[in-house]
N, C-alpha and C positions, 0 to 999 in steps of 0.2 A: 610552300609560306609566301612565297612574293607574289602568291595568286591571295590568300587572306586577308593579304596586309592589302591591296588594288580592290578586296570587295569591300574592307573594312570600310578605307578612304575616301571607295564609295562612295556607302550609307555614311558616310558620320557630311560628306558636301549634298545632298539629300534630302539630311537634316536637318546639315543650313536651313534649305534653303523656305522651308515649308517652317519657322520659326516665323510667330505671330512680334510683327516690333510697331513701335509705339512710333504714331505720330500724335504732332502737333502741331494745328490749325490754326494759325489767330486772320477773325474775318473781320472787314469796320463794314457798317452800313448807314454808306450816308444822308437822305434824304430818303430811308424806304430798302433802295436797292443798295447795292453788292455792287463794287469796279469788275466793269469785262470782263479784265482776268483773277476772274478770284470766284466766277459762275457755277466753274466745275467742280469740283472735292476729290476727287483721285485712291485709294486706299487698297487692302489687298484685304480675302478675308481670313482671318481673323487675326486681321489689324487694335489693335489699342488705339481709340482716338480718339481726341480734345482735338477739340473744335475750344476756340472763347473765343463769346464774339462781343461788340465796345459797334454802340449808340447814335444819337445824335438827335434821335425819336422816345420816345415810351415807343414800342411793339413784344408782340408775343410772336416768339419764330417759334415758326412746327418744321417739325422732321421727319417726313410718311415713314414709312414701313419700319419704321422705331419706333412708333410715334410714342419720341420726343419730343417736350415744349417747355418751353420755357420764355421767361419777362423778364424782358431788356429795358433797361430804366438807364436815359445819359451819363454819362460819366463814371458808369458802376458796369462792369469788365464779368460777362456771368461767362461760368464754362458748360459744356456741353458734352458726357465724355459715353465710352457704350465703343461695346466689345465688336464687330462691322460681320453679324455671318451671315445671315440673308445681301448675296450678293441681288446686283441689282443697279433700277438707275431711281432712285427718291428722291421728289420735291421735296425744294425747301422752302416752306412760302414764312410770313410774316400774317399776321392779322395786329391792323391799328387798333389800340385803344378804343375801346366806342366804338367803335368800325364790324359793321357783319363779313364785309369783303373781305376773301384769301387773296393774295400777292407773290404769285411764283417770281424772284426769287434769285436760285441756283435748283445746284440734284450734286445730290454723293451718289454713287459711281461706286461699286464694288466690287472689281473683278472676284474671279474665282484663283487660286494660286498654281 
């Protein structure tokens, strides 16, 4: 009986650790750049991630590896939602309107559970 109870508790602890989390991140691009302390987003594989972007100039933001792109306009927050399935480090780039040059502004790091 005690052995069964201990096994059940252990399995519940493991199952709880494997549950995906919802992660909400607010990021603001100023002059086409992120503040230094927000340039790396760290999440766990399986997490449901929502990144809410704001900007002071028109830009397009692109998350490589997940191939998600959103047009940003000043004064209008835009959300980027995804499930962090692929692990690794993925560049986040901006494309200025009318320009073909890409600029890496940060990274998404997805760590295995």
